[in-house]
DRENTORTOR-231740 format. One record per residue (C-alpha): x, y, z; residue in three letters. Coordinates in steps of 0.02 Angstrom, whole numbers. Example, Ala and Ser with C-alpha at 12.3 -4.5 7.8 and 13.67 -1.06 7.14 Angstrom:
(pt (615; -225; 390); "ala")
(pt (684; -53; 357); "ser")
// end
This chain:
(pt (1149; 8475; 2235); "met")
(pt (1097; 8305; 2289); "tyr")
(pt (979; 8293; 2431); "arg")
(pt (940; 8146; 2526); "cys")
(pt (777; 8094; 2632); "asn")
(pt (868; 7980; 2752); "leu")
(pt (927; 8087; 2903); "glu")
(pt (939; 7938; 3045); "ser")
(pt (1069; 7803; 3047); "phe")
(pt (929; 7667; 3065); "ser")
(pt (845; 7728; 2913); "ala")
(pt (1020; 7713; 2823); "ile")
(pt (1040; 7537; 2887); "glu")
(pt (870; 7476; 2832); "arg")
(pt (894; 7562; 2670); "ala")
(pt (1060; 7463; 2656); "leu")
(pt (983; 7299; 2695); "asn")
(pt (889; 7306; 2529); "arg")
(pt (1021; 7380; 2400); "ile")
(pt (1189; 7295; 2477); "leu")
(pt (1138; 7128; 2397); "pro")
(pt (1141; 7214; 2218); "thr")
(pt (1291; 7288; 2212); "val")
(pt (1479; 7218; 2199); "gln")
(pt (1576; 7184; 2354); "lys")
(pt (1444; 7234; 2487); "pro")
(pt (1573; 7208; 2622); "gly")
(pt (1651; 7381; 2556); "arg")
(pt (1494; 7471; 2639); "tyr")
(pt (1443; 7371; 2798); "thr")
(pt (1594; 7411; 2935); "gly")
(pt (1590; 7313; 3090); "gly")
(pt (1784; 7256; 3042); "glu")
(pt (1881; 7160; 3176); "tyr")
(pt (1967; 7301; 3285); "asn")
(pt (1857; 7427; 3231); "gln")
(pt (1830; 7573; 3360); "val")
(pt (1648; 7647; 3399); "ile")
(pt (1618; 7786; 3531); "lys")
(pt (1456; 7831; 3597); "asp")
(pt (1399; 7986; 3499); "trp")
(pt (1304; 8072; 3620); "asp")
(pt (1450; 8086; 3751); "ser")
(pt (1572; 8127; 3645); "thr")
(pt (1576; 8314; 3602); "pro")
(pt (1667; 8322; 3443); "leu")
(pt (1634; 8198; 3290); "his")
(pt (1757; 8187; 3136); "ala")
(pt (1733; 8103; 2973); "ala")
(pt (1876; 8058; 2885); "leu")
(pt (1878; 8012; 2703); "ala")
(pt (1995; 7946; 2563); "phe")
(pt (1897; 7989; 2401); "pro")
(pt (1943; 7809; 2319); "asp")
(pt (1863; 7647; 2359); "ile")
(pt (1874; 7545; 2508); "tyr")
(pt (2003; 7429; 2441); "asp")
(pt (2130; 7581; 2410); "leu")
(pt (2081; 7674; 2562); "gly")
(pt (2101; 7528; 2693); "met")
(pt (2277; 7508; 2627); "ser")
(pt (2304; 7694; 2655); "asn")
(pt (2419; 7717; 2822); "leu")
(pt (2392; 7901; 2834); "gly")
(pt (2207; 7873; 2880); "ile")
(pt (2247; 7748; 2999); "ala")
(pt (2355; 7851; 3079); "ile")
(pt (2240; 8001; 3098); "leu")
(pt (2088; 7879; 3148); "leu")
(pt (2187; 7799; 3294); "asp")
(pt (2253; 7985; 3348); "ile")
(pt (2089; 8059; 3356); "leu")
(pt (1998; 7907; 3435); "asn")
(pt (2135; 7915; 3580); "arg")
(pt (2057; 8076; 3645); "gln")
(pt (1917; 8066; 3752); "pro")
(pt (1821; 8206; 3690); "glu")
(pt (1837; 8154; 3492); "met")
(pt (1785; 8007; 3398); "leu")
(pt (1838; 7977; 3217); "ala")
(pt (1752; 7864; 3091); "glu")
(pt (1779; 7825; 2907); "arg")
(pt (1703; 7855; 2737); "val")
(pt (1763; 7793; 2568); "phe")
(pt (1705; 7840; 2375); "ser")
(pt (1571; 7701; 2352); "pro")
(pt (1604; 7622; 2178); "trp")
(pt (1485; 7679; 2035); "thr")
(pt (1357; 7542; 2054); "asp")
(pt (1347; 7587; 2245); "met")
(pt (1336; 7770; 2199); "glu")
(pt (1185; 7735; 2086); "ala")
(pt (1096; 7631; 2206); "ala")
(pt (1124; 7770; 2347); "met")
(pt (1058; 7906; 2224); "arg")
(pt (909; 7808; 2170); "glu")
(pt (859; 7766; 2353); "his")
(pt (904; 7943; 2420); "arg")
(pt (1045; 7888; 2541); "ile")
(pt (1166; 8002; 2584); "pro")
(pt (1354; 7956; 2605); "leu")
(pt (1379; 7890; 2774); "tyr")
(pt (1519; 7833; 2894); "thr")
(pt (1544; 7646; 2914); "leu")
(pt (1565; 7638; 3096); "glu")
(pt (1406; 7705; 3143); "ser")
(pt (1308; 7726; 2973); "lys")
(pt (1268; 7911; 3021); "arg")
(pt (1258; 8031; 2872); "pro")
(pt (1426; 8131; 2849); "val")
(pt (1331; 8290; 2861); "ala")
(pt (1294; 8259; 3031); "ser")
(pt (1474; 8276; 3083); "phe")
(pt (1578; 8420; 3135); "asp")
(pt (1717; 8400; 3046); "leu")
(pt (1764; 8304; 2867); "leu")
(pt (1938; 8275; 2837); "gly")
(pt (1983; 8235; 2655); "ile")
(pt (2142; 8136; 2601); "ser")
(pt (2216; 8215; 2447); "leu")
(pt (2371; 8118; 2415); "pro")
(pt (2366; 8142; 2217); "tyr")
(pt (2284; 8262; 2106); "glu")
(pt (2167; 8139; 1999); "thr")
(pt (2058; 8122; 2173); "leu")
(pt (1987; 8294; 2147); "tyr")
(pt (1832; 8242; 2060); "thr")
(pt (1806; 8107; 2183); "asn")
(pt (1813; 8233; 2320); "ala")
(pt (1684; 8353; 2236); "leu")
(pt (1580; 8186; 2218); "asn")
(pt (1594; 8147; 2406); "leu")
(pt (1540; 8315; 2450); "leu")
(pt (1379; 8308; 2350); "asp")
(pt (1340; 8132; 2406); "leu")
(pt (1341; 8207; 2583); "ala")
(pt (1231; 8339; 2529); "gly")
(pt (1363; 8463; 2579); "ile")
(pt (1368; 8625; 2463); "pro")
(pt (1535; 8607; 2354); "leu")
(pt (1587; 8780; 2364); "arg")
(pt (1656; 8837; 2539); "ser")
(pt (1548; 9003; 2520); "glu")
(pt (1403; 8924; 2520); "asp")
(pt (1405; 8820; 2687); "arg")
(pt (1343; 8895; 2839); "asp")
(pt (1345; 8859; 3036); "arg")
(pt (1269; 8678; 3019); "pro")
(pt (1375; 8605; 2893); "his")
(pt (1526; 8502; 2927); "pro")
(pt (1694; 8596; 2923); "val")
(pt (1791; 8530; 2765); "val")
(pt (1987; 8511; 2779); "ile")
(pt (2087; 8414; 2666); "ala")
(pt (2275; 8378; 2675); "gly")
(pt (2402; 8256; 2582); "gly")
(pt (2535; 8276; 2461); "his")
(pt (2415; 8348; 2316); "ala")
(pt (2367; 8501; 2434); "thr")
(pt (2554; 8580; 2438); "phe")
(pt (2470; 8658; 2275); "asn")
(pt (2297; 8691; 2356); "pro")
(pt (2241; 8827; 2225); "glu")
(pt (2152; 8708; 2108); "pro")
(pt (2043; 8644; 2258); "met")
(pt (2038; 8812; 2347); "ala")
(pt (1861; 8863; 2321); "pro")
(pt (1786; 8696; 2381); "phe")
(pt (1912; 8665; 2549); "ile")
(pt (1868; 8770; 2711); "asp")
(pt (2059; 8744; 2768); "ala")
(pt (2215; 8642; 2704); "phe")
(pt (2321; 8559; 2815); "val")
(pt (2495; 8583; 2739); "ile")
(pt (2627; 8467; 2795); "gly")
(pt (2599; 8325; 2932); "glu")
(pt (2436; 8300; 3007); "gly")
(pt (2470; 8218; 3172); "glu")
(pt (2481; 8361; 3276); "glu")
(pt (2382; 8490; 3166); "ala")
(pt (2210; 8359; 3161); "ile")
(pt (2216; 8385; 3351); "leu")
(pt (2243; 8569; 3335); "asp")
(pt (2102; 8593; 3204); "val")
(pt (1981; 8481; 3294); "ala")
(pt (2007; 8573; 3460); "arg")
(pt (1975; 8724; 3366); "ala")
(pt (1819; 8674; 3291); "val")
(pt (1765; 8596; 3474); "leu")
(pt (1779; 8780; 3551); "ala")
(pt (1696; 8850; 3417); "trp")
(pt (1552; 8731; 3418); "lys")
(pt (1513; 8770; 3603); "gly")
(pt (1499; 8952; 3556); "gly")
(pt (1391; 9064; 3462); "gly")
(pt (1515; 9135; 3319); "gln")
(pt (1478; 9121; 3146); "asp")
(pt (1577; 9006; 3018); "arg")
(pt (1690; 9160; 2972); "ala")
(pt (1744; 9176; 3136); "ala")
(pt (1803; 8987; 3149); "leu")
(pt (1909; 9014; 2986); "leu")
(pt (1985; 9165; 3047); "arg")
(pt (2042; 9054; 3203); "gln")
(pt (2084; 8902; 3100); "leu")
(pt (2224; 9033; 2995); "ala")
(pt (2307; 9069; 3149); "thr")
(pt (2358; 8883; 3187); "ile")
(pt (2533; 8834; 3110); "asp")
(pt (2514; 8759; 2947); "gly")
(pt (2336; 8789; 2914); "ile")
(pt (2286; 8867; 2746); "tyr")
(pt (2117; 8950; 2732); "val")
(pt (2110; 9005; 2536); "pro")
(pt (1948; 9110; 2574); "ser")
(pt (2062; 9252; 2649); "leu")
(pt (2176; 9259; 2534); "tyr")
(pt (2161; 9352; 2358); "his")
(pt (2239; 9316; 2199); "val")
(pt (2292; 9435; 2059); "thr")
(pt (2357; 9415; 1888); "tyr")
(pt (2476; 9498; 1765); "his")
(pt (2388; 9528; 1586); "lys")
(pt (2497; 9375; 1518); "asp")
(pt (2376; 9261; 1638); "gly")
(pt (2529; 9228; 1748); "thr")
(pt (2517; 9252; 1955); "ile")
(pt (2556; 9442; 2010); "gln")
(pt (2516; 9394; 2184); "ser")
(pt (2429; 9290; 2322); "val")
(pt (2401; 9385; 2477); "leu")
(pt (2303; 9373; 2634); "pro")
(pt (2151; 9496; 2647); "ala")
(pt (2194; 9563; 2816); "ser")
(pt (2357; 9580; 2918); "gly")
(pt (2303; 9439; 3052); "asp")
(pt (2322; 9319; 2915); "val")
(pt (2498; 9249; 2889); "pro")
(pt (2573; 9290; 2718); "ser")
(pt (2655; 9131; 2686); "arg")
(pt (2597; 8966; 2760); "ile")
(pt (2748; 8843; 2835); "leu")
(pt (2724; 8668; 2826); "lys")
(pt (2681; 8567; 2985); "arg")
(pt (2811; 8436; 3036); "ile")
(pt (2832; 8328; 3191); "val")
(pt (3013; 8325; 3276); "gly")
(pt (2993; 8131; 3306); "thr")
(pt (2881; 8002; 3230); "leu")
(pt (2727; 7959; 3341); "pro")
(pt (2709; 7785; 3377); "pro")
(pt (2625; 7677; 3253); "pro")
(pt (2428; 7650; 3278); "pro")
(pt (2370; 7549; 3418); "glu")
(pt (2257; 7447; 3313); "arg")
(pt (2232; 7402; 3140); "leu")
(pt (2083; 7350; 3052); "leu")
(pt (2048; 7191; 2972); "val")
(pt (1952; 7227; 2815); "pro")
(pt (1812; 7116; 2756); "his")
(pt (1861; 7110; 2568); "val")
(pt (2020; 7091; 2486); "asp")
(pt (2124; 7258; 2494); "ile")
(pt (2269; 7337; 2377); "thr")
(pt (2384; 7296; 2521); "his")
(pt (2346; 7152; 2655); "asn")
(pt (2483; 7184; 2755); "arg")
(pt (2538; 7273; 2928); "val")
(pt (2611; 7443; 2852); "pro")
(pt (2750; 7520; 2992); "ile")
(pt (2846; 7687; 2927); "glu")
(pt (2998; 7652; 2969); "ile")
(pt (3076; 7833; 2903); "met")
(pt (3008; 7996; 2832); "arg")
(pt (3080; 8107; 2716); "gly")
(pt (3238; 8087; 2594); "cys")
(pt (3409; 8149; 2577); "thr")
(pt (3454; 8091; 2393); "arg")
(pt (3370; 8258; 2303); "gly")
(pt (3301; 8189; 2137); "cys")
(pt (3262; 8332; 2052); "arg")
(pt (3095; 8252; 1986); "phe")
(pt (3017; 8209; 2153); "cys")
(pt (2888; 8299; 2240); "his")
(pt (2883; 8180; 2393); "ala")
(pt (3077; 8202; 2419); "gly")
(pt (3069; 8391; 2429); "met")
(pt (2913; 8408; 2533); "ile")
(pt (2942; 8287; 2665); "asn")
(pt (3116; 8350; 2716); "arg")
(pt (3190; 8330; 2845); "pro")
(pt (3227; 8146; 2869); "val")
(pt (3171; 8079; 3030); "arg")
(pt (3183; 7896; 3077); "glu")
(pt (3100; 7772; 3196); "arg")
(pt (3201; 7677; 3314); "pro")
(pt (3234; 7489; 3254); "ala")
(pt (3159; 7425; 3423); "glu")
(pt (2996; 7527; 3408); "glu")
(pt (2980; 7461; 3235); "ile")
(pt (3001; 7268; 3308); "leu")
(pt (2886; 7295; 3450); "asp")
(pt (2754; 7369; 3337); "ala")
(pt (2764; 7231; 3222); "met")
(pt (2745; 7090; 3360); "glu")
(pt (2592; 7191; 3410); "arg")
(pt (2514; 7220; 3256); "leu")
(pt (2533; 7040; 3183); "leu")
(pt (2449; 6966; 3337); "asp")
(pt (2307; 7098; 3320); "gln")
(pt (2273; 7059; 3134); "thr")
(pt (2333; 6890; 3085); "gly")
(pt (2419; 6972; 2930); "tyr")
(pt (2591; 6867; 2878); "glu")
(pt (2674; 7030; 2769); "glu")
(pt (2743; 7179; 2855); "val")
(pt (2785; 7332; 2733); "gly")
(pt (2928; 7426; 2808); "leu")
(pt (2877; 7600; 2730); "leu")
(pt (2980; 7744; 2677); "ser")
(pt (3039; 7851; 2517); "leu")
(pt (3201; 7738; 2523); "ser")
(pt (3194; 7595; 2636); "ser")
(pt (3357; 7553; 2614); "ser")
(pt (3437; 7714; 2650); "asp")
(pt (3368; 7680; 2831); "phe")
(pt (3525; 7692; 2939); "ser")
(pt (3485; 7536; 3048); "arg")
(pt (3408; 7439; 2907); "ile")
(pt (3529; 7300; 2926); "leu")
(pt (3517; 7287; 3106); "asp")
(pt (3307; 7291; 3082); "leu")
(pt (3306; 7144; 2961); "ile")
(pt (3422; 7050; 3066); "lys")
(pt (3308; 7094; 3220); "gly")
(pt (3157; 7023; 3117); "val")
(pt (3232; 6874; 3063); "asn")
(pt (3282; 6827; 3248); "asp")
(pt (3129; 6870; 3323); "arg")
(pt (2983; 6805; 3185); "phe")
(pt (3095; 6670; 3128); "his")
(pt (2959; 6527; 3186); "asp")
(pt (2819; 6644; 3095); "arg")
(pt (2854; 6636; 2914); "tyr")
(pt (2833; 6820; 2904); "val")
(pt (2864; 6915; 2736); "asn")
(pt (2956; 7093; 2744); "ile")
(pt (2903; 7196; 2609); "ser")
(pt (3031; 7347; 2561); "leu")
(pt (2928; 7422; 2424); "pro")
(pt (3075; 7556; 2397); "ser")
(pt (3244; 7520; 2374); "leu")
(pt (3375; 7616; 2307); "arg")
(pt (3529; 7533; 2198); "ile")
(pt (3655; 7638; 2276); "glu")
(pt (3623; 7580; 2469); "ser")
(pt (3560; 7414; 2425); "phe")
(pt (3694; 7289; 2477); "ser")
(pt (3740; 7114; 2459); "val")
(pt (3716; 7098; 2663); "glu")
(pt (3543; 7166; 2644); "leu")
(pt (3518; 7030; 2508); "met")
(pt (3562; 6886; 2609); "asp")
(pt (3451; 6946; 2758); "leu")
(pt (3316; 6943; 2656); "leu")
(pt (3348; 6788; 2591); "lys")
(pt (3299; 6707; 2755); "gln")
(pt (3117; 6789; 2732); "gln")
(pt (2969; 6655; 2685); "ser")
(pt (2934; 6698; 2495); "thr")
(pt (3058; 6731; 2339); "arg")
(pt (2976; 6838; 2221); "gly")
(pt (3051; 7007; 2156); "gly")
(pt (3133; 7153; 2191); "phe")
(pt (3100; 7319; 2132); "thr")
(pt (3216; 7456; 2078); "leu")
(pt (3217; 7632; 2028); "ala")
(pt (3344; 7694; 1907); "pro")
(pt (3232; 7815; 1820); "glu")
(pt (3334; 7842; 1685); "ala")
(pt (3430; 7726; 1581); "ala")
(pt (3600; 7842; 1521); "thr")
(pt (3725; 7906; 1641); "glu")
(pt (3690; 8078; 1557); "arg")
(pt (3506; 8079; 1600); "met")
(pt (3534; 8012; 1779); "arg")
(pt (3663; 8167; 1791); "gly")
(pt (3513; 8272; 1741); "ile")
(pt (3397; 8213; 1869); "ile")
(pt (3513; 8198; 2004); "asn")
(pt (3498; 8001; 1997); "lys")
(pt (3695; 7972; 2015); "pro")
(pt (3699; 7783; 2002); "val")
(pt (3819; 7705; 1863); "ser")
(pt (3753; 7585; 1741); "thr")
(pt (3879; 7461; 1794); "glu")
(pt (3830; 7476; 1984); "gln")
(pt (3650; 7439; 1921); "leu")
(pt (3699; 7278; 1822); "leu")
(pt (3814; 7219; 1966); "glu")
(pt (3653; 7243; 2091); "thr")
(pt (3547; 7142; 1962); "ala")
(pt (3677; 7010; 1960); "gly")
(pt (3669; 6988; 2141); "asp")
(pt (3475; 6983; 2148); "ile")
(pt (3457; 6844; 2030); "phe")
(pt (3616; 6749; 2082); "ser")
(pt (3523; 6738; 2266); "arg")
(pt (3370; 6660; 2182); "gly")
(pt (3250; 6799; 2155); "trp")
(pt (3185; 6775; 1975); "his")
(pt (3097; 6954; 1942); "thr")
(pt (3177; 7119; 1945); "ile")
(pt (3058; 7270; 1913); "lys")
(pt (3141; 7421; 1855); "leu")
(pt (3064; 7586; 1867); "tyr")
(pt (3096; 7716; 1739); "phe")
(pt (3025; 7884; 1693); "met")
(pt (3013; 7961; 1514); "ile")
(pt (2997; 8144; 1486); "gly")
(pt (3153; 8209; 1580); "his")
(pt (3215; 8381; 1521); "pro")
(pt (3340; 8361; 1392); "glu")
(pt (3283; 8178; 1345); "glu")
(pt (3305; 8115; 1180); "thr")
(pt (3242; 7963; 1075); "leu")
(pt (3422; 7888; 1117); "glu")
(pt (3390; 7900; 1291); "asp")
(pt (3232; 7816; 1273); "val")
(pt (3303; 7692; 1165); "gln")
(pt (3424; 7646; 1320); "ala")
(pt (3285; 7599; 1418); "ile")
(pt (3250; 7451; 1294); "ala")
(pt (3428; 7414; 1294); "asp")
(pt (3461; 7416; 1492); "leu")
(pt (3326; 7309; 1526); "cys")
(pt (3370; 7164; 1380); "lys")
(pt (3538; 7194; 1484); "gln")
(pt (3473; 7155; 1649); "val")
(pt (3376; 7005; 1566); "leu")
(pt (3517; 6927; 1488); "arg")
(pt (3619; 6939; 1677); "ile")
(pt (3459; 6856; 1757); "gly")
(pt (3472; 6712; 1617); "arg")
(pt (3654; 6677; 1656); "glu")
(pt (3623; 6651; 1832); "his")
(pt (3437; 6558; 1838); "ile")
(pt (3404; 6531; 1653); "gly")
(pt (3250; 6549; 1585); "lys")
(pt (3145; 6590; 1739); "arg")
(pt (3226; 6764; 1730); "ala")
(pt (3104; 6920; 1707); "arg")
(pt (3128; 7078; 1696); "val")
(pt (2969; 7203; 1710); "his")
(pt (2984; 7384; 1652); "ala")
(pt (2863; 7508; 1730); "gly")
(pt (2882; 7674; 1633); "val")
(pt (2796; 7820; 1697); "ser")
(pt (2802; 7990; 1614); "thr")
(pt (2868; 8132; 1703); "phe")
(pt (2761; 8273; 1781); "val")
(pt (2837; 8431; 1823); "pro")
(pt (2794; 8454; 2002); "lys")
(pt (2767; 8617; 2117); "pro")
(pt (2926; 8630; 2256); "his")
(pt (3036; 8528; 2133); "thr")
(pt (3196; 8600; 2049); "pro")
(pt (3083; 8550; 1886); "phe")
(pt (2943; 8668; 1925); "gln")
(pt (3002; 8774; 1786); "trp")
(pt (2991; 8646; 1643); "val")
(pt (2874; 8596; 1534); "pro")
(pt (2795; 8418; 1513); "ala")
(pt (2802; 8324; 1347); "asp")
(pt (2687; 8364; 1223); "thr")
(pt (2557; 8221; 1170); "met")
(pt (2637; 8169; 1022); "glu")
(pt (2821; 8165; 1095); "met")
(pt (2740; 8050; 1238); "ile")
(pt (2662; 7923; 1108); "glu")
(pt (2820; 7925; 1016); "thr")
(pt (2927; 7884; 1145); "lys")
(pt (2798; 7741; 1202); "gln")
(pt (2788; 7678; 1034); "thr")
(pt (2968; 7650; 1034); "leu")
(pt (2964; 7552; 1197); "leu")
(pt (2826; 7452; 1152); "arg")
(pt (2906; 7393; 981); "arg")
(pt (3080; 7357; 1071); "glu")
(pt (3017; 7274; 1250); "leu")
(pt (2916; 7134; 1206); "arg")
(pt (2974; 6947; 1197); "gly")
(pt (2992; 6800; 1328); "lys")
(pt (3061; 6872; 1520); "gly")
(pt (2997; 7046; 1456); "leu")
(pt (2844; 7142; 1526); "lys")
(pt (2817; 7329; 1492); "leu")
(pt (2680; 7446; 1590); "thr")
(pt (2666; 7618; 1549); "trp")
(pt (2534; 7771; 1593); "thr")
(pt (2408; 7841; 1479); "ser")
(pt (2479; 8006; 1392); "pro")
(pt (2297; 8080; 1423); "glu")
(pt (2305; 8046; 1613); "glu")
(pt (2482; 8114; 1628); "thr")
(pt (2437; 8268; 1559); "leu")
(pt (2276; 8299; 1659); "leu")
(pt (2401; 8270; 1817); "glu")
(pt (2508; 8398; 1744); "ala")
(pt (2365; 8524; 1737); "leu")
(pt (2297; 8491; 1898); "leu")
(pt (2466; 8486; 1996); "ser")
(pt (2521; 8646; 1903); "arg")
(pt (2342; 8753; 1914); "gly")
(pt (2300; 8904; 1999); "asp")
(pt (2123; 8934; 2073); "arg")
(pt (2057; 8951; 1874); "arg")
(pt (2084; 8777; 1870); "ile")
(pt (1937; 8740; 2005); "ala")
(pt (1802; 8798; 1883); "gly")
(pt (1875; 8666; 1759); "val")
(pt (1864; 8516; 1903); "val")
(pt (1690; 8566; 1947); "gln")
(pt (1638; 8566; 1765); "arg")
(pt (1718; 8399; 1729); "ala")
(pt (1644; 8338; 1878); "trp")
(pt (1468; 8403; 1817); "glu")
(pt (1495; 8315; 1676); "lys")
(pt (1514; 8137; 1755); "gly")
(pt (1704; 8134; 1789); "ala")
(pt (1740; 8005; 1922); "arg")
(pt (1871; 7895; 1968); "phe")
(pt (1997; 7976; 1844); "asp")
(pt (2149; 7867; 1923); "ala")
(pt (2043; 7716; 1850); "trp")
(pt (2093; 7690; 1668); "arg")
(pt (1909; 7621; 1633); "glu")
(pt (1836; 7768; 1698); "his")
(pt (1944; 7905; 1643); "phe")
(pt (1875; 8007; 1501); "asn")
(pt (1987; 8142; 1419); "ala")
(pt (1824; 8214; 1321); "gln")
(pt (1755; 8269; 1477); "arg")
(pt (1904; 8370; 1528); "trp")
(pt (1949; 8435; 1358); "glu")
(pt (1760; 8484; 1352); "glu")
(pt (1779; 8581; 1525); "ala")
(pt (1922; 8687; 1480); "cys")
(pt (1849; 8736; 1334); "gln")
(pt (1687; 8797; 1432); "glu")
(pt (1787; 8873; 1569); "glu")
(pt (1910; 8967; 1453); "asp")
(pt (2054; 8883; 1500); "val")
(pt (2200; 8825; 1389); "asp")
(pt (2299; 8683; 1460); "pro")
(pt (2455; 8726; 1367); "val")
(pt (2473; 8870; 1478); "phe")
(pt (2494; 8771; 1611); "tyr")
(pt (2558; 8590; 1557); "val")
(pt (2671; 8644; 1407); "his")
(pt (2753; 8806; 1449); "arg")
(pt (2916; 8842; 1523); "thr")
(pt (2908; 8944; 1673); "arg")
(pt (3009; 9105; 1695); "gly")
(pt (3152; 9100; 1831); "glu")
(pt (3067; 9249; 1895); "asp")
(pt (2876; 9190; 1880); "glu")
(pt (2773; 9186; 2029); "thr")
(pt (2702; 9012; 2049); "phe")
(pt (2518; 8975; 2106); "pro")
(pt (2595; 8887; 2266); "trp")
(pt (2722; 9009; 2308); "asp")
(pt (2638; 9058; 2468); "his")
(pt (2645; 8870; 2531); "ile")
(pt (2813; 8867; 2619); "asp")
(pt (2892; 8681; 2629); "ile")
(pt (3064; 8759; 2706); "ala")
(pt (3174; 8710; 2557); "val")
(pt (3199; 8890; 2483); "arg")
(pt (3143; 8939; 2301); "lys")
(pt (3327; 9014; 2274); "lys")
(pt (3401; 8846; 2316); "phe")
(pt (3269; 8746; 2179); "leu")
(pt (3326; 8856; 2060); "leu")
(pt (3506; 8849; 2084); "glu")
(pt (3474; 8650; 2072); "asp")
(pt (3374; 8663; 1914); "tyr")
(pt (3526; 8769; 1839); "arg")
(pt (3649; 8633; 1896); "met")
(pt (3529; 8503; 1789); "ser")
(pt (3549; 8597; 1634); "arg")
(pt (3735; 8586; 1658); "arg")
(pt (3730; 8379; 1698); "gly")
(pt (3790; 8423; 1883); "glu")
(pt (3746; 8331; 2031); "val")
(pt (3718; 8338; 2218); "arg")
(pt (3781; 8211; 2319); "pro")
(pt (3672; 8143; 2461); "asp")
(pt (3634; 8279; 2581); "cys")
(pt (3675; 8174; 2722); "arg")
(pt (3850; 8188; 2658); "glu")
(pt (3846; 8376; 2656); "his")
(pt (3732; 8512; 2681); "cys")
(pt (3688; 8616; 2531); "tyr")
(pt (3583; 8745; 2646); "ala")
(pt (3410; 8721; 2560); "cys")
(pt (3332; 8791; 2711); "gly")
(pt (3259; 8662; 2812); "ile")
(pt (3382; 8640; 2971); "leu")
(pt (3381; 8844; 3007); "pro")
(pt (3180; 8851; 2978); "thr")
(pt (3146; 8693; 3105); "phe")
(pt (3301; 8732; 3217); "thr")
(pt (3194; 8748; 3369); "gln")
(pt (3094; 8582; 3340); "leu")
(pt (3266; 8494; 3299); "arg")
(pt (3325; 8562; 3477); "arg")
(pt (3167; 8480; 3576); "glu")
(pt (3203; 8314; 3494); "asn")
(pt (3384; 8279; 3514); "pro")
(pt (3460; 8111; 3460); "gly")
(pt (3481; 8009; 3322); "pro")
(pt (3308; 8025; 3246); "val")
(pt (3354; 8182; 3134); "trp")
(pt (3458; 8089; 3022); "thr")
(pt (3545; 8271; 2937); "cys")
(pt (3732; 8300; 2921); "pro")
(pt (3827; 8328; 3092); "asp")
(pt (3796; 8511; 3099); "ile")
(pt (3774; 8577; 3289); "pro")
(pt (3603; 8642; 3337); "val")
(pt (3636; 8823; 3398); "arg")
(pt (3601; 8845; 3570); "lys")
// end
């Protein structure tokens, strides 16, 4: 384990003065941004470090970290500070000069905090998370930590299958963290003031709704390697961990930091809606984020005004899984145009659905200050495939929408597709190229040679808690065949194609579908130098292949195997409130090419509403945009 020799924040600051001039973008590592919150360490009982295990440029664009930072710092007895992964040059300098991982606000070592919260929105951050722990001087495995070490928690979309990271994390927050983070912090604060050992704290954390403490569960396996059971070690631990949700979206953060360096999204981010009712069968986020809850339009407008004034940004991202599905989207954009017409504010709607994208919305967006492009996500290019994945949009509707966009002066349409869906043929892949060319022809009819079509083609990964969790991922050979076809067909003036590396896709599949035996692979790959696996220039497939061999793990077992309908998954003890029976029924429907219309139109009894009846009763009104089903009194 990496050991540092600088334990005080003053010593860290002196060392940073020497090394920061030697690294790229030193502004990533200095802190001191406008709107930064620094609280008095000695008079604040609980100290929390919030980590996003990627570089500052990405972490500062992450709304989840901003929300949790704001929530914790509003509590008088708590302080929260940020930490991000250092880029490779900074990591080398820190290791050479024995500088521990530190927080940006106070330059204190992360190991001196009571609580370390790690955000894991996607699986390829796993090795970075281990690297953070090592740079902080914290033992990688939970079993090796004792009372002085921070309590290590993790949350985010990737933790809905927590098992590949189970040995490294003390406790997982399953679901939404706005209330859960305070429950965890209060439990840690109470434990800090007593004399109990670390095991007592873990048992206490396991009693909090939505908290999974993996060390308190035992996994058994069948002879064929499949999961037999994941069971609690004692009767006072729940057998299933129900995800945590909030009944009403909390207000947006009071303050937003203004970064020192250019980051991925230089804008005010405001979540307008959480959850989705479309039911795309491949979509992990759409299943785990149910139910839909909307933020009142007036609250959004007020937050926009306050945060624009605070930050000086000129763009606002109105965020959700499907921004055009927001029930008051037209009223909201009208309100933006009325209130900010003289400020030249650009509105970004990063997730638009063809089926809810109207001419009226386009006309309202025309009044914004820029005229770049639109992004639409048909996901598949044939109506047969869209039936399989439950994306019931006709090709005619897509082409009509494209014409409406080009006719209003926009010059670029980005179309998101996915290859590797179940039952896909090469004819379905060819249809992607054909459809892109049709859209380009329509654009040229309206605006001539200025028309551009950008096809972003990712590769399907069967994710936990979705109707497609039973299906295998495509083989390397098949992915390469499909990508070769698209590269051949989608070239020429006005066309652009981007795609994902097959090796990176198959790693994501291994990590997202794995069990606890994958943890050894993650650690071994990190020991071999795996870092920044989401960055193409740093991803090294050979490290992972060697790690699998040394840990006696066959990737085919996890990635390319069709799962039995009665198989116990590594994540079955994680309860997303969407019943497995419903997901299996939907999987069977996909094999027949049958679709389920939007569940705002009809309730299909997925399990969400009865599970959260009490929460819905406590939060009446239009914020829960579920079908008009009465709440039982």
